[in-house]
C-alpha positions as CSV (number, residue, x, y, z in Angstrom):
1,M,1.0,-13.4,8.0
2,S,4.5,-12.0,7.6
3,D,5.1,-8.3,8.7
4,D,5.3,-7.3,5.0
5,D,1.7,-7.8,4.8
6,Q,0.8,-5.6,7.8
7,T,-0.8,-2.2,7.1
8,G,0.1,-0.6,10.5
9,K,-1.6,2.2,12.3
10,V,-2.8,5.4,10.3
11,F,-0.8,7.6,12.5
12,D,1.8,6.9,15.4
13,G,2.9,9.7,17.3
14,R,6.2,8.1,18.2
15,I,7.0,7.1,14.8
16,A,6.1,10.5,13.5
17,R,8.6,12.1,16.1
18,R,11.3,9.8,15.0
19,L,10.5,10.7,11.2
20,A,10.7,14.2,12.0
21,G,14.2,13.8,13.1
22,Y,15.3,13.2,9.6
23,V,13.3,16.3,8.5
24,R,14.9,18.7,11.0
25,P,18.3,19.0,9.3
26,H,16.4,20.3,6.2
27,L,13.9,22.5,7.9
28,R,14.6,25.4,5.5
29,L,13.1,23.2,2.7
30,V,9.9,22.4,4.8
31,V,9.5,26.1,5.6
32,G,10.1,27.0,1.8
33,A,7.5,24.3,0.7
34,V,4.9,25.1,3.1
35,T,5.2,28.8,2.4
36,L,4.8,28.3,-1.3
37,L,1.8,25.9,-0.8
38,V,0.1,28.6,1.3
39,I,0.8,31.2,-1.3
40,E,-0.7,28.8,-4.2
41,G,-3.7,28.3,-2.0
42,L,-4.4,32.1,-1.8
43,L,-3.7,32.6,-5.4
44,Q,-6.4,30.2,-6.2
45,L,-8.7,32.7,-4.9
46,A,-7.6,35.3,-7.5
47,G,-9.7,33.8,-10.4
48,P,-13.0,33.8,-8.6
49,L,-12.7,37.3,-7.3
50,L,-11.7,38.8,-10.6
51,T,-14.6,36.8,-12.4
52,R,-17.0,38.5,-9.9
53,Q,-15.3,42.0,-10.5
54,V,-15.6,41.8,-14.3
55,I,-19.3,40.4,-14.3
56,D,-20.7,42.7,-11.7
57,V,-18.6,46.0,-12.5
58,A,-16.6,46.0,-15.7
59,L,-19.1,44.3,-18.0
60,P,-22.3,46.6,-16.9
61,A,-20.1,49.6,-17.3
62,H,-18.7,48.5,-20.6
63,D,-15.1,49.2,-19.0
64,A,-12.7,47.6,-21.5
65,A,-9.7,48.9,-19.4
66,A,-10.9,47.2,-16.2
67,I,-11.5,43.9,-18.1
68,G,-8.0,44.3,-19.5
69,R,-6.6,45.0,-16.1
70,A,-8.6,41.9,-14.5
71,T,-7.2,39.8,-17.5
72,T,-3.6,41.1,-16.8
73,L,-3.9,40.3,-13.1
74,F,-5.5,36.8,-13.7
75,I,-2.5,35.9,-16.1
76,G,0.0,37.2,-13.4
77,A,-1.9,35.2,-10.8
78,L,-1.6,32.0,-13.0
79,A,2.1,32.7,-13.6
80,A,2.7,33.1,-9.9
81,Q,0.7,30.2,-9.1
82,F,2.8,28.1,-11.7
83,G,6.0,29.3,-10.0
84,A,4.7,28.6,-6.4
85,D,3.7,25.1,-7.7
86,Y,7.0,24.4,-9.3
87,G,9.0,25.7,-6.2
88,Q,7.1,23.7,-3.7
89,L,7.5,20.4,-6.0
90,V,11.2,21.1,-6.0
91,F,11.5,21.7,-2.4
92,T,9.3,18.8,-1.3
93,N,11.2,16.4,-3.6
94,L,14.6,17.6,-2.3
95,L,13.4,17.3,1.2
96,G,12.2,13.7,0.4
97,Q,15.4,12.7,-1.3
98,R,17.8,14.1,1.3
99,A,15.9,12.7,4.3
100,M,15.5,9.2,2.5
101,H,19.4,9.5,1.6
102,D,20.2,9.9,5.3
103,L,17.8,7.1,6.3
104,R,19.2,4.6,3.7
105,R,22.7,5.5,4.8
106,E,21.8,4.9,8.6
107,L,20.0,1.6,7.7
108,F,22.9,0.1,5.6
109,D,25.4,1.1,8.3
110,H,23.2,-0.5,11.0
111,L,23.0,-3.6,8.9
112,Q,26.8,-4.0,8.4
113,H,27.0,-4.0,12.3
114,L,24.4,-6.8,13.0
115,S,25.6,-10.3,13.9
116,V,25.9,-13.1,11.2
117,E,23.1,-14.9,13.0
118,F,20.7,-12.1,12.2
119,F,21.3,-12.7,8.5
120,D,20.9,-16.4,8.9
121,R,17.4,-15.6,10.4
122,N,16.2,-13.1,8.1
123,P,15.8,-13.4,4.3
124,V,17.8,-11.1,2.2
125,G,14.9,-10.1,0.1
126,R,13.2,-8.7,3.0
127,L,16.1,-6.7,4.2
128,V,16.4,-5.3,0.7
129,T,12.8,-4.3,0.7
130,R,13.5,-2.4,3.9
131,V,16.3,-0.4,2.4
132,T,14.4,0.1,-1.0
133,S,10.7,-0.1,-1.1
134,D,10.0,0.9,2.6
135,V,12.1,3.9,2.4
136,E,10.7,4.8,-0.9
137,S,7.2,4.8,0.9
138,L,8.6,7.4,3.2
139,N,9.7,9.5,0.4
140,E,6.2,9.5,-1.1
141,L,5.0,10.6,2.4
142,F,7.4,13.7,2.3
143,T,6.9,14.6,-1.4
144,A,3.2,14.0,-1.9
145,G,1.7,13.2,1.6
146,V,2.4,15.5,4.8
147,I,3.4,18.7,3.2
148,A,1.1,18.5,0.2
149,G,-1.7,17.8,2.9
150,F,-0.7,20.9,4.7
151,G,-1.3,22.7,1.2
152,D,-4.7,21.1,0.6
153,L,-5.8,22.1,4.2
154,A,-4.6,25.7,3.6
155,T,-6.5,25.8,0.4
156,L,-9.7,24.5,2.0
157,L,-9.5,27.0,4.8
158,A,-9.0,29.9,2.4
159,I,-11.7,29.0,0.0
160,G,-14.1,28.2,2.9
161,V,-13.6,31.4,4.6
162,L,-14.0,33.5,1.5
163,M,-17.2,31.5,0.5
164,F,-18.8,32.2,3.9
165,T,-17.7,35.9,3.9
166,M,-19.3,36.3,0.3
167,D,-22.8,34.5,1.2
168,W,-23.1,32.0,3.9
169,R,-26.5,30.8,2.6
170,L,-25.0,29.7,-0.8
171,T,-22.1,28.0,1.1
172,L,-24.4,26.0,3.1
173,A,-26.2,24.9,-0.2
174,A,-22.8,23.8,-1.7
175,F,-21.6,22.0,1.3
176,T,-24.8,19.8,1.5
177,V,-22.9,17.1,-0.5
178,V,-19.8,17.1,2.0
179,P,-21.3,14.2,4.1
180,G,-21.7,12.3,1.0
181,I,-18.1,13.0,-0.1
182,Y,-17.0,12.0,3.3
183,L,-18.9,8.5,3.2
184,V,-17.5,7.7,-0.3
185,S,-14.0,8.7,0.8
186,H,-14.3,6.6,3.7
187,V,-15.3,3.6,1.6
188,F,-12.5,4.3,-0.8
189,R,-10.0,4.5,1.9
190,V,-10.9,1.1,3.2
191,K,-11.2,-0.6,-0.3
192,V,-7.8,0.9,-1.2
193,R,-6.1,-0.2,2.1
194,D,-7.3,-3.8,1.5
195,S,-6.2,-3.5,-2.2
196,Y,-2.7,-2.2,-1.3
197,R,-2.2,-4.7,1.3
198,D,-3.2,-7.6,-1.3
199,I,-0.9,-6.1,-3.9
200,R,2.1,-6.1,-1.4
201,M,1.5,-9.7,-0.5
202,R,1.4,-10.7,-4.2
203,V,4.6,-8.7,-4.9
204,A,6.3,-10.4,-2.1
205,R,5.3,-13.8,-3.4
206,L,6.2,-12.8,-7.0
207,N,9.7,-11.7,-5.8
208,A,10.3,-14.8,-3.7
209,F,9.4,-17.0,-6.4
210,L,11.6,-15.2,-8.9
211,Q,14.6,-15.2,-6.4
212,E,14.5,-18.8,-5.5
213,R,14.0,-20.0,-9.2
214,L,16.7,-17.7,-10.8
215,T,19.1,-18.6,-8.1
216,G,18.4,-22.3,-8.6
217,M,18.3,-22.1,-12.5
218,R,20.9,-24.7,-13.0
219,V,18.7,-27.3,-11.0
220,V,15.5,-26.2,-12.9
221,Q,17.2,-26.8,-16.2
222,L,19.0,-30.0,-15.0
223,F,15.7,-31.8,-14.1
224,G,13.6,-30.2,-16.7
225,R,11.4,-28.1,-14.6
226,E,10.9,-25.2,-17.1
227,R,7.4,-26.1,-18.1
228,D,6.2,-26.6,-14.5
229,E,7.9,-23.5,-13.2
230,A,6.4,-21.5,-16.0
231,R,2.9,-22.6,-15.0
232,H,3.7,-21.8,-11.5
233,F,4.9,-18.4,-12.4
234,A,2.0,-17.8,-14.5
235,R,-0.4,-18.5,-11.7
236,I,1.5,-16.3,-9.2
237,N,1.6,-13.5,-12.0
238,A,-2.1,-13.8,-12.8
239,E,-2.9,-13.4,-9.0
240,H,-0.8,-10.1,-9.0
241,R,-2.5,-9.0,-12.2
242,D,-5.9,-9.5,-10.8
243,S,-5.0,-7.7,-7.5
244,Q,-3.7,-4.8,-9.5
245,V,-7.1,-4.6,-11.5
246,R,-9.2,-4.7,-8.5
247,S,-7.2,-1.7,-7.3
248,V,-7.8,0.0,-10.5
249,R,-11.6,-0.7,-10.2
250,V,-11.7,0.9,-7.0
251,Y,-10.1,4.1,-8.3
252,A,-12.3,4.0,-11.3
253,L,-15.4,4.1,-9.0
254,Y,-14.2,6.8,-6.5
255,F,-13.2,9.6,-8.9
256,P,-16.3,9.5,-11.0
257,A,-18.4,9.3,-7.6
258,I,-16.5,12.4,-6.4
259,E,-17.2,14.1,-9.7
260,L,-20.9,13.3,-9.6
261,L,-21.3,14.8,-5.9
262,T,-19.4,17.8,-7.1
263,T,-21.8,18.3,-9.9
264,I,-24.7,17.8,-7.6
265,A,-23.3,20.5,-5.4
266,L,-22.8,22.9,-8.2
267,A,-26.5,22.2,-9.3
268,M,-27.8,22.8,-5.8
269,L,-25.8,26.0,-5.6
270,I,-27.3,27.3,-8.9
271,V,-30.8,26.4,-7.6
272,A,-30.2,28.2,-4.3
273,A,-28.8,31.1,-6.1
274,V,-31.7,31.6,-8.6
275,S,-34.1,33.2,-6.0
276,R,-31.4,35.2,-4.3
277,V,-30.4,36.8,-7.7
278,H,-34.2,37.5,-8.4
279,A,-34.4,39.2,-5.0
280,G,-31.3,41.2,-5.6
281,L,-29.7,39.7,-2.5
282,V,-26.6,38.4,-4.5
283,T,-25.1,39.3,-8.0
284,V,-24.6,37.1,-10.9
285,G,-20.8,37.6,-10.5
286,T,-20.9,36.3,-7.0
287,V,-22.9,33.2,-8.2
288,A,-20.1,32.7,-10.9
289,A,-17.3,33.2,-8.4
290,F,-19.1,30.7,-6.1
291,L,-19.2,28.0,-8.8
292,Q,-15.5,28.3,-9.5
293,L,-14.8,28.3,-5.7
294,A,-17.0,25.3,-5.0
295,R,-15.2,23.2,-7.8
296,R,-11.8,24.1,-6.2
297,F,-13.1,23.3,-2.8
298,F,-13.8,19.7,-3.5
299,Q,-10.6,19.0,-5.3
300,P,-8.5,19.1,-2.1
301,L,-11.0,16.9,-0.4
302,Q,-10.6,14.4,-3.1
303,D,-6.8,14.7,-2.8
304,L,-6.8,14.3,1.0
305,S,-8.2,10.8,0.5
306,D,-5.1,10.0,-1.4
307,K,-3.0,11.5,1.4
308,Y,-4.7,9.4,3.9
309,N,-3.6,6.1,2.1
310,I,0.0,7.5,1.7
311,L,0.1,8.2,5.4
312,Q,-1.0,4.7,6.2
313,Q,1.3,3.0,4.0
314,A,4.2,5.3,5.2
315,M,3.4,4.4,9.0
316,A,3.6,0.7,8.2
317,S,6.8,0.9,6.4
318,A,8.5,3.3,9.0
319,E,7.5,0.8,11.7
320,R,9.2,-1.8,9.8
321,I,12.2,0.3,9.3
322,F,12.6,1.4,12.8
323,A,12.0,-2.2,14.1
324,L,15.1,-3.0,12.1
325,L,17.1,-0.1,13.2
326,D,16.2,-0.9,16.8
327,T,17.5,-4.4,16.5
328,P,20.7,-4.4,18.6
329,A,24.0,-5.7,17.5
330,S,24.5,-9.0,19.5
331,V,28.3,-8.1,19.9
332,P,28.8,-4.6,21.2
333,D,31.8,-2.8,19.7
334,T,32.9,-1.0,22.8
335,G,36.6,-2.1,23.0
336,T,39.4,0.6,22.7
337,R,42.6,-1.3,23.3
338,R,45.0,-1.9,20.5
339,V,47.4,-4.9,19.7
340,E,51.0,-3.8,18.8
341,R,52.6,-6.1,16.1
342,L,55.3,-5.7,13.5
343,P,54.7,-6.4,9.8
344,G,54.7,-9.9,8.9
345,A,54.6,-11.0,12.6
346,G,51.9,-13.1,14.4
347,V,50.1,-12.9,17.8
348,T,49.4,-15.3,20.5
349,V,45.8,-16.6,20.2
350,A,44.3,-18.3,23.3
351,F,40.9,-19.9,24.1
352,E,40.6,-20.0,27.9
353,H,37.9,-22.6,29.2
354,V,35.5,-21.4,26.6
355,W,31.7,-22.4,26.7
356,F,29.4,-21.4,24.0
357,R,25.9,-22.0,22.6
358,Y,24.1,-20.0,20.0
359,P,21.7,-17.5,21.3
360,A,18.6,-18.9,19.4
361,R,19.1,-22.2,21.0
362,E,19.4,-20.7,24.4
363,A,16.2,-18.6,23.7
364,A,14.5,-21.7,22.4
365,G,15.3,-23.5,25.7
366,Q,14.1,-20.8,27.9
367,A,11.0,-20.3,25.9
368,T,10.0,-24.2,26.2
369,G,11.4,-24.4,29.7
370,A,13.9,-26.9,28.5
371,V,17.0,-27.7,30.8
372,T,20.1,-25.9,29.5
373,S,22.5,-27.3,32.0
374,D,26.2,-28.3,31.1
375,E,25.0,-31.8,30.5
376,T,22.6,-31.0,27.8
377,D,23.3,-30.7,24.1
378,A,22.6,-26.9,24.0
379,W,26.4,-26.3,24.4
380,V,28.1,-26.1,21.0
381,L,31.6,-25.7,22.7
382,R,32.5,-27.2,26.1
383,D,35.3,-26.0,28.1
384,V,37.6,-25.5,25.2
385,S,41.1,-24.2,25.8
386,F,44.2,-24.0,23.6
387,R,47.0,-21.7,22.7
388,V,48.5,-20.8,19.5
389,A,51.8,-18.8,19.4
390,P,53.4,-16.7,16.6
391,G,54.8,-19.1,13.9
392,Q,52.8,-21.9,14.9
393,S,49.9,-23.5,13.2
394,L,46.8,-25.3,14.7
395,A,44.7,-27.7,12.9
396,L,41.0,-28.4,13.9
397,I,39.3,-31.4,12.7
398,G,36.0,-33.0,13.5
399,H,32.5,-34.0,12.0
400,T,30.0,-31.5,10.9
401,G,28.8,-29.5,14.1
402,A,31.7,-30.5,16.1
403,G,32.4,-26.8,16.9
404,K,35.3,-26.1,14.3
405,T,33.5,-23.1,12.6
406,T,32.3,-21.8,16.0
407,I,35.9,-21.5,17.2
408,V,36.6,-19.3,14.2
409,N,33.3,-17.3,14.5
410,L,34.3,-16.6,18.4
411,L,37.7,-15.6,17.4
412,L,36.2,-13.1,14.7
413,R,33.7,-12.0,17.4
414,F,30.6,-12.9,15.4
415,H,29.4,-14.0,18.8
416,D,30.9,-13.9,22.4
417,P,31.2,-16.8,24.5
418,Q,28.9,-17.3,27.6
419,R,31.8,-18.6,29.7
420,G,35.5,-18.2,29.5
421,R,37.4,-15.8,27.1
422,V,39.3,-15.5,23.9
423,T,42.7,-13.6,24.2
424,I,45.2,-12.1,21.7
425,D,48.5,-11.5,23.2
426,G,46.8,-11.7,26.7
427,T,44.2,-9.1,25.8
428,D,40.5,-10.0,25.8
429,I,39.2,-9.6,22.2
430,R,36.2,-7.9,23.9
431,D,38.5,-5.0,24.8
432,L,39.4,-4.5,21.3
433,S,37.4,-2.7,18.7
434,L,35.8,-4.9,16.1
435,A,37.8,-3.2,13.4
436,E,41.2,-3.6,15.1
437,L,40.5,-7.3,15.9
438,R,39.3,-8.3,12.3
439,A,42.2,-6.3,10.7
440,L,44.5,-8.9,12.5
441,V,42.8,-11.9,10.8
442,G,43.1,-13.1,7.2
443,Y,40.3,-15.4,6.4
444,V,40.2,-17.9,3.6
445,Q,37.0,-19.7,3.3
446,Q,35.8,-22.7,1.4
447,D,32.8,-20.6,0.0
448,I,34.7,-17.7,-1.6
449,F,32.7,-14.5,-1.8
450,L,33.9,-12.1,-4.6
451,F,32.1,-8.7,-5.3
452,A,30.8,-7.5,-8.8
453,D,33.9,-5.5,-9.3
454,D,37.4,-5.6,-10.9
455,V,40.0,-8.1,-9.8
456,A,42.3,-5.5,-8.2
457,T,39.5,-4.2,-6.0
458,N,38.5,-7.7,-4.8
459,I,42.2,-8.3,-3.8
460,R,42.8,-4.8,-2.3
461,L,39.3,-4.5,-0.5
462,S,39.8,-1.8,2.1
463,A,43.6,-2.0,2.4
464,P,45.4,1.2,0.9
465,L,47.6,-0.8,-1.6
466,T,49.0,0.3,-4.8
467,D,48.7,-1.6,-8.1
468,E,52.1,-2.9,-7.6
469,Q,51.5,-4.3,-4.0
470,V,48.3,-6.0,-5.3
471,A,50.1,-7.5,-8.2
472,A,53.1,-8.7,-5.9
473,A,50.2,-10.3,-3.6
474,A,48.8,-12.1,-6.6
475,R,52.2,-13.4,-7.7
476,R,53.1,-14.8,-4.2
477,V,50.0,-17.4,-4.5
478,G,50.4,-17.9,-8.3
479,A,47.1,-16.1,-8.9
480,D,49.0,-13.7,-11.5
481,R,48.7,-16.6,-14.1
482,V,45.1,-16.9,-13.7
483,I,44.5,-12.9,-13.9
484,A,46.9,-12.7,-17.0
485,R,44.2,-15.0,-18.7
486,L,41.3,-12.7,-18.0
487,P,40.3,-9.9,-20.5
488,G,41.6,-6.7,-19.0
489,G,43.7,-8.5,-16.4
490,Y,43.5,-6.8,-12.9
491,A,41.0,-4.4,-14.5
492,H,38.6,-7.2,-15.4
493,R,35.2,-6.9,-13.9
494,L,34.0,-10.0,-12.2
495,A,30.4,-11.2,-12.4
496,E,28.1,-11.3,-9.3
497,R,29.9,-13.6,-6.5
498,G,32.6,-14.1,-8.8
499,A,30.6,-16.3,-11.2
500,S,32.7,-15.6,-14.2
501,V,35.7,-17.6,-12.9
502,S,36.0,-21.0,-11.7
503,V,35.8,-22.1,-8.1
504,G,39.6,-22.8,-8.0
505,E,40.2,-19.4,-9.5
506,R,38.0,-17.7,-6.9
507,Q,40.0,-19.6,-4.2
508,L,43.4,-18.4,-5.7
509,L,42.1,-14.8,-5.7
510,S,41.0,-15.2,-2.0
511,F,44.6,-16.3,-1.2
512,A,46.0,-13.0,-2.8
513,R,43.5,-11.1,-0.8
514,A,44.7,-12.7,2.3
515,V,48.4,-12.3,1.5
516,A,47.5,-8.4,0.6
517,A,46.0,-7.9,3.9
518,D,49.4,-9.0,5.7
519,P,47.4,-10.5,8.7
520,A,48.8,-11.5,12.1
521,I,46.3,-14.5,12.1
522,L,45.6,-16.7,9.2
523,V,42.4,-18.7,9.3
524,L,42.2,-21.4,6.5
525,D,39.0,-23.2,6.0
526,E,40.1,-26.2,3.8
527,A,41.5,-23.5,1.5
528,T,42.8,-25.8,-1.2
529,S,40.0,-28.0,-1.6
530,A,38.7,-26.8,-5.0
531,V,42.2,-26.4,-6.8
532,D,44.0,-29.1,-8.8
533,S,47.2,-30.8,-7.5
534,R,49.5,-28.4,-9.5
535,I,48.0,-25.2,-8.3
536,E,47.7,-26.7,-4.7
537,A,51.5,-27.4,-4.9
538,D,52.0,-23.8,-5.7
539,I,49.7,-22.5,-3.1
540,Q,51.3,-24.8,-0.4
541,R,54.6,-23.3,-1.2
542,A,53.1,-19.8,-0.9
543,L,51.5,-20.7,2.3
544,G,54.9,-21.9,3.8
545,E,56.2,-18.3,3.2
546,L,53.1,-16.5,4.3
547,M,52.7,-18.7,7.6
548,S,56.3,-18.0,8.5
549,G,56.2,-15.9,11.8
550,R,52.4,-15.7,11.8
551,T,49.7,-17.5,13.7
552,T,47.6,-20.0,11.7
553,I,44.4,-21.9,12.4
554,A,43.2,-24.3,9.9
555,I,40.0,-26.1,9.6
556,A,40.6,-29.4,7.8
557,H,38.4,-32.0,6.1
558,R,41.3,-33.8,4.6
559,L,43.9,-35.0,6.9
560,S,46.6,-34.9,4.2
561,T,46.6,-30.9,4.3
562,I,47.4,-30.8,8.1
563,V,50.1,-33.4,8.9
564,D,52.7,-30.7,9.1
565,A,50.5,-28.7,11.8
566,D,52.4,-28.0,15.2
567,E,49.2,-29.1,17.0
568,I,45.8,-30.9,15.9
569,L,42.9,-30.6,18.0
570,V,40.2,-33.4,17.3
571,L,36.6,-32.0,18.2
572,H,33.6,-34.1,18.9
573,H,30.3,-32.6,20.2
574,G,32.1,-29.4,21.2
575,E,34.9,-31.0,23.2
576,I,38.5,-31.5,22.6
577,R,38.9,-35.3,22.7
578,E,42.4,-35.5,21.4
579,R,45.3,-33.1,20.8
580,G,49.0,-33.4,19.6
581,T,51.1,-33.5,16.5
582,H,50.3,-36.0,13.6
583,A,52.9,-38.4,14.7
584,A,51.9,-38.4,18.4
585,L,48.2,-38.8,17.6
586,L,49.0,-41.7,15.2
587,A,51.1,-43.2,18.0
588,A,48.5,-42.9,20.6
589,G,46.0,-45.2,18.6
590,G,42.8,-43.2,19.3
591,L,40.2,-41.5,17.2
592,Y,42.7,-39.7,15.0
593,S,44.7,-42.7,14.3
594,R,41.6,-44.7,13.3
595,L,40.2,-42.0,11.1
596,Y,43.7,-41.6,9.4
597,R,43.9,-45.3,8.6
598,L,40.3,-45.3,7.3
599,E,40.4,-42.7,4.7
600,G,43.9,-40.8,4.8
601,A,42.4,-38.2,2.6
602,G,39.9,-36.6,4.8
603,D,36.6,-38.2,3.9
604,E,34.0,-36.9,6.6
605,A,31.8,-40.0,6.2
606,A,34.8,-42.2,7.4
607,F,35.2,-39.8,10.3
608,R,31.7,-40.6,11.3
609,V,32.5,-44.3,11.0
610,A,35.4,-43.9,13.3
611,T,33.6,-41.9,15.9
612,L,30.6,-44.4,15.9
613,S,33.0,-47.2,16.2
614,G,34.4,-46.1,19.6
615,G,35.9,-42.5,19.1
616,G,32.9,-40.7,20.7
C-alpha cells in the first residue's frame, strides 16, 4: 500500500507543533476567530432565556411591552450571532489560506532544491498531490476543524452549565441518550475513516490511469486501443463511484440516527418535566427553554464527529507533507566563493581522479551486503581525469551507460563524486554556490523542455534581458526565422513542453536560450540531432562564433559532429579508454578508429559492435 492510502494517527503532538508554526504569524486571526466563536456560543443562550422570561412572566401578566422588549432583544441577539458567525468564518478562512500559502511556497521552494535523482524515484503525480490535495486537507483543518471545534466545545460548555443551573434533574433526563450518541458517532467515525481511505485509493488509481493514458494518447490511437482503454477506465470509474456511494450511505444513516436520538432525548425531557411541572418545581417556561437548549446541545456533538474525521485526514496529510519537507537535498548548497570572468570568456574545467556511483546503487549494495569495491560494476565513473581550457572543446563518446551524462551531472552538481573533485579555474565546485555554478553553464539537451509561456520568456528565462537582446540571441542561431512564422512572434505562447512547435524548432529555441545566457561553459548533448541539414549548417556557423573563447563539452552520438573537437574522450564502462584528436585517434587504430570506419555517422549500435569486437 502506498503512503497515499495511509490514514495516519488521529493526533500527533509533534506534527501539531509544526503546524502551529504556520499559524503563529497569523495569531491575531486565531484570537479573533476564537473570540467570535465564544460570543456566538453565548448568544445561543439568549433565545431559551428570553423564551422562559416571556412564558413565565410576560404572558401571565399580559405585559405586551415586556414581550416587545424580549422580541427586540431576540432579534438583536440573532443579528449579533449572524455577525459573529460571519466574522469567524472570514477569520478562519483567511487564517487557512494564509497559512497554506506559506506552506505551499515552502514546499515548492524545497522541491526545487532536491536532487534530480529524487524526481527520478518519485512520481510527479504524487508530488503534485502533496502541494495541492494534502495542503488543502490542512486548510480544511484550520477553517472547519480545530478552531470550529473550539467553538463547538465552548457552546457545549455554555449550554451544559446553564442547563445544570436551571434544573439538574431535567438535565440528566435529557443527557440519558449521550452514551447512545457516543456509540453511534464512534461507529460513524470508523466507517467514514475506511470510506475516505477507499475513496483516496480509488482517486489515486483514477488519476494515475488518466495521466498515463493521456500522456501516451498517440500510442493508444496508433494501436487502436481506444475501446479497451475505455473499458478499463469505465471499470476504475465505477469503482470510484461505488466507493463514493458507500460514503454517502454512511452519512445517510448517521444523521437520521442522531436526529432520532435527539428526538428521544426531547421526549424523555418532556416526560420527566410533567411531574415536576404538576408539583410546581419547575415552570412551563423552564421546560420550553430546556427543549431549545437540548436541541442546541446535540448539534455540536454531531459536528464534533465530523471534526474528528477532518483532524484524522489532516494529520495523515501533514505527516506526508513534513516527510517531504524533511527530505534533505543530496547536494548541500553551502558554497560562497565566486568565479571571476569576462563576458564571452570561458573558464578552465577539470576532473581530477573522479570516482562516482549513484547513491541508490550504493544504498542497494549496502542493504543486500553486496561488495562495492573498485572492481565491482557499482562505479559509474572510474578515475576520470581531464582538463578543458577556455576556447577549447571536449567531446565525449561512448555507449549508453558509459558515463557521458554522469560527467555533465557532476559538472552541474546534480550529484557529488565519492572520490576526487571537479574544479573550475582551480576552485572546487563544492565551494561555489549552486546558483553561481549553474549560471556559468549553458546546457543544450536532446530532450528540450520549453515552458507553457511566450517565446521571449522561454529564451530569456531568469536572465534580465531586453526584448532587443532576446531577438539578437535568436538571430545568432537562426531561430528568428522560425519565430517569425509563429502567430504573435516572440509573444506567441507555446503549448505545454513546447508541443506546438516541432522538435527541430524547439532545439533552435534552446540554442537561442543558451546564447542569451552568455555562459562560460557550453554543454551540448547531440544538440543538432533533430534539425535538418540546412538548419544544422546555420547552427554550426553560429556555434563557431558562440564557442569562441568559451569552454565547450559535447556529448556526441554521431562522430561527424565532433571531428573538430580539440580532444575526444572515448568512454567505456565509466573509464576513459582512449583520448586525443580525431586525427590522432584514427591513426592509433583503436576503438575510435574501428567505430569511425564502421558507421561514420555515429550509430550507437555500431559502437556496441566495435566494443564487443575488441574495444572493451
